[in-house]
N, C-alpha and C positions, 0 to 999 in steps of 0.2 A: 294802672297797675298791670303789669304782663302777666299772663297765665302760663303755667308749667303743667306737664301731664306727670303723675306719678303712678309706677307700675309696681304691682306685687303679686306674688303667688299665694294661691289659697286652695283648699279643696274645692272639689267641682260642686260636690253636693251642698256644702255649705254656701257658695256663692249662689246657686241657684235658689236655695231657701231665703237667703238674704235679698235678692232681687223680689222675691215674691212678697216679703213683708214690706219691704220698700216701696213698691206698687200699692199695697193695702193702705201705706201710709200717705198715699197721694204726693210723694216727694221723689227725689233721684236720688241714686247713690251719691253722685257728686255733689249735691246740696248737703246731703247727710254728713259726708266725709268733711266738707268744708266748714260746717256747723261744729263738728268734733273736733277738728283742728284748730278753730278759732277759740273755742272753750278752753281746750287743753292749754293753748299758748296764754290766755288771758289769765287763766287761773292756776297756771302751773301745777294741774292735777286733772284727773279723768272721773267725771261724775256723769253717769248716764242713767236715766229714768225716764222711760216713755210708756204713754198708757197703752194697753193692750187692744183697746176697741179701736176701730176704724175711726180716725178723725183726722181733719184736715189741718195740719198745723203750719203756719208761718213761721220763718227764722226767729222773728221778735217774739212770737208765742214761745218758741222753744227756749229761748233765753229766761223768759219770765218765768216758766215752768222751773227752770233750774234754780232762778233767784229764790223762787217760794220753796223748793226743797231745801235749799241750804239755810234759810230763814227759819224753818220748821226743825232744825236740828239735824239734817242730814249731814253726815261728815264726808267731805271730798277725800276720794282715795287717790294717794300717790301711786306711782309704779311699783314702790316696795311693797305697799299695802297689797296692790292686786297679785304680785308675785307671792307673798306669803299666803294669801288665800287659796292660789293654784297649787302651791307645794303643800299646803296643810291640810 
């Protein structure tokens, strides 16, 4: 599988805060974005729920956590749902 780079612009302070949180989670921005993109493609929705405490989490554990959240009744949110929350 060939790899490509994705570039996007964001607020400097947000990026710095994000990198601090990612480091606390013992992962990398690349790993986190790859997990996010894989989940979004597989489920055609965006569902994010991560613990606030410092924990080491493998990609498999991340997907298991998502599955448990969905099984417990957490509703996946589509882009339309997210836009409605943002606007409302």
